[in-house]
Each structure stands twice: as C-alpha cells, then as structure tokens.
C-alpha positions in Angstrom: -1.7 -44.0 13.2 -4.7 -41.1 12.4 -6.6 -38.7 14.9 -9.6 -41.0 13.8 -8.3 -44.7 14.2 -7.1 -43.4 17.7 -10.6 -42.2 18.7 -12.2 -45.5 17.6 -9.7 -47.6 19.4 -10.6 -45.6 22.1 -14.4 -46.1 21.8 -14.0 -49.4 20.9 -12.0 -50.2 24.1 -15.0 -48.0 26.4 -17.3 -50.3 24.7 -16.1 -53.0 25.8 -15.2 -52.4 29.0 -18.9 -51.0 30.1 -20.9 -53.7 27.9 -18.3 -56.6 27.7 -19.2 -57.6 24.3 -16.4 -58.9 23.0 -14.0 -61.6 24.1 -10.3 -61.2 25.7 -8.3 -61.7 22.3 -10.6 -58.2 21.0 -9.7 -56.9 24.0 -6.0 -57.4 23.9 -6.4 -56.0 20.7 -8.3 -53.1 21.1 -5.9 -52.3 24.2 -3.0 -52.8 22.2 -4.3 -50.9 19.3 -5.4 -47.4 21.4 -3.5 -44.8 22.8 -3.3 -46.3 25.8 0.5 -47.2 26.7 0.5 -50.8 26.8 4.7 -51.4 26.7 4.6 -50.4 30.5 2.4 -51.7 33.6 1.1 -50.5 36.5 -0.3 -53.0 39.5 -2.2 -51.0 42.6 -2.1 -53.4 45.4 -3.8 -53.4 48.3 -1.8 -56.0 50.6 -4.8 -56.8 52.5 -8.1 -58.6 52.1 -10.7 -56.5 51.0 -13.7 -57.1 49.0 -13.1 -55.7 45.0 -15.8 -52.8 46.1 -12.7 -51.4 48.3 -10.7 -51.4 46.1 -12.5 -49.8 43.1 -13.2 -46.8 45.7 -9.7 -46.5 46.9 -8.8 -46.3 42.8 -11.8 -44.0 42.1 -10.7 -42.1 45.3 -6.9 -41.8 43.2 -8.0 -41.1 40.1 -9.6 -37.8 41.4 -6.5 -36.8 43.0 -4.4 -37.2 40.0 -6.7 -35.0 37.8 -6.9 -32.6 40.5 -3.3 -32.0 41.3 -2.0 -31.8 37.4 -5.0 -29.9 36.0 -8.3 -29.1 38.8 -10.0 -27.9 35.8 -9.8 -30.7 34.1 -12.5 -32.3 36.5 -15.6 -30.0 35.5 -18.0 -31.3 33.1 -17.1 -31.0 29.0 -14.2 -29.7 29.9 -11.4 -28.8 27.1 -8.8 -29.8 29.3 -7.0 -33.5 29.3 -7.5 -36.0 32.0 -5.5 -39.0 32.9 -7.7 -42.3 32.4 -7.5 -45.6 34.0 -8.2 -48.6 32.8 -8.6 -51.2 35.4 -8.5 -55.3 35.7 -9.3 -55.8 39.1 -8.4 -59.0 40.8 -8.6 -61.0 44.5 -5.5 -63.0 45.8 -5.7 -63.8 49.4 -4.1 -60.6 50.9 -3.4 -59.0 48.1 -6.4 -57.5 46.4 -4.9 -55.4 43.2 -5.9 -54.1 39.8 -3.7 -54.0 36.7 -3.7 -50.5 35.3 -3.6 -49.5 31.8 -2.6 -45.2 32.3 -3.4 -43.2 29.2 -1.9 -40.0 29.8 -2.4 -37.5 27.7 0.9 -35.7 25.8 0.7 -32.3 27.9 2.1 -34.9 31.0 5.2 -36.9 31.5 4.2 -40.5 32.2 6.8 -40.6 34.8 5.5 -38.0 36.5 1.9 -39.4 36.7 3.5 -42.6 38.1 5.3 -40.6 40.9 2.3 -39.1 41.6 0.2 -42.1 41.3 2.7 -43.6 43.8 2.5 -40.4 46.1 -1.2 -40.4 46.4 -1.9 -43.8 46.6 0.1 -44.6 49.7 -1.9 -41.2 51.5 -5.4 -43.5 50.8 -4.1 -46.1 53.6 -4.7 -44.6 57.2 -2.9 -47.6 59.1 0.1 -46.8 60.6 2.6 -48.7 58.7 1.1 -48.4 55.4 0.8 -51.1 53.0 -0.4 -49.9 49.8 1.8 -49.9 47.1 1.7 -48.9 43.3 4.2 -51.1 41.5 5.4 -50.3 37.4 7.9 -51.8 34.9 8.6 -52.1 31.1 5.9 -55.3 30.1 8.4 -57.9 28.1 5.7 -58.8 25.8 2.7 -56.3 25.3 0.4 -59.2 23.9 1.1 -61.9 27.1 0.8 -59.3 29.9 -2.7 -58.1 28.0 -3.8 -61.5 27.9 -2.5 -62.2 31.6 -3.8 -59.1 32.8 -7.3 -59.4 31.7 -7.4 -63.1 32.5 -10.6 -62.5 35.0 -12.1 -60.8 32.4 -15.6 -62.6 31.2 -18.3 -61.6 28.8 -21.4 -62.2 31.4 -22.8 -60.1 34.0 -22.3 -62.2 37.0 -21.3 -60.7 40.1 -17.4 -62.2 39.3 -17.7 -60.6 36.2 -17.7 -57.4 37.5 -14.3 -56.7 38.1 -13.4 -54.2 34.6 -13.8 -50.2 35.5 -12.9 -47.6 33.5 -12.2 -43.8 35.1 -11.5 -40.6 33.7 
C-alpha cells in the first residue's frame, strides 16, 4: 500500500470518528484498510461503575504518559517525531466501563513494548489500594468481526449515547 493510500485511510478514519459521517460497515472498512493494527486487540477496563467521561480522562492521561515515556519531544505541537495513537470505542457495562482500543504504533517502536508500557502506566492511574485497572490484549480471530464488535455502540447521530468514540494522538 502506498503512502498516499495510508494517509487517505487515516484521514478518513479521523473524519469518521470525529464527525460520525459513515455507517458501521464503512467504519469497519476504514479501520481494516488503515495503518492501525487490527490483527490484535487491546481492551482497557476500569472494573468499576464510572461514567464514560472518567474513562476518557484516564485514556487521555495514558496516551500522554505513553508518548512522554517513548519520546517526550513528540508532544510538542507540529513535532516531527511520531506519536502512538489510540482509536477508542468506549463502552459501558455494569461494573466494567471499558474501551476497545485500536493502537497505531509508528515503525520506530515495537508494538509489544508499547503494549507492555500501556499495562504498566494504566495500573499507575488507579489510586486504590488494590488496583483493578486492567489492559488486556490478544490476537483477533477475525479482524472483520472484531471491528464490528468493538464499534457496536457507534452511532451516526449526535446524541449523548453516541459520544463514546474518541481519538487520542
């Protein structure tokens, strides 16, 4: 795939997530055709009843911590250094507010190293005596089905329930 096609798919994906102009099938195709790793999945769980806004704040802090640990100069505006990006599909379940995350890792970093760093940093964000925050990752059996499953609460309207998809970069 050429660089122009990759850039086009990433821009399409960002437009989908921010403007919600596509349906779930188009979102799935944009995810699979982009440079985002869809062969492995990452799920960040709070293991508690908290609002989605609390989860979003924690994921934003996690993304900042990951990029700071990898290369603090990538945090500057218009930086030439690449950043790790999260494409999050947040979901609320009883006693488990969680997010299905697609992680875009630049080629200068190893995917497994970034995931291990995510696990260490996410636990630090839990201030309870026995931390329960958890990041789980595994190989997706079928990237089509997992893309549909992770985006199952994605909606095209601007209602409060559809405000659960975010991009951190």
